[in-house]
C-alpha positions, 0 to 999 in steps of 0.5 A: 500499499502506498503511503499518503504524503504530507507536503513540506517546503525546505529552504536554507537559512544560514548554515541550517535547512529548515523544513515546514509542513504545509497545512500544519504548524510543524517545522524542524531543521538540519544541517542538510536538506535530508536531515531537515526532512528526517527531523521533520518526520520525527517531529510529525510522528511525535505529534501524532503520539500526543493524545492531547493534540486536537487536529482534524483527521481530514488533515492527517493522512494515515502512514504519511511520508514526508516529502519536499516541494522544493529546496 
């Protein structure tokens, strides 16, 4: 089964790359584009584990894959 995708944008600020999801207020950073996306995926997984977070289910796909739109 293919994973649903969460779109993210990635840009560079100084020596860091910043990755931010579209449609959710979630961002992370890393020294490389790949590291920023990996860190964003980890942050996303932690967000989904928090029972206290109220996010409409229509915004959260099951088994999402975080990808970048542009860098």
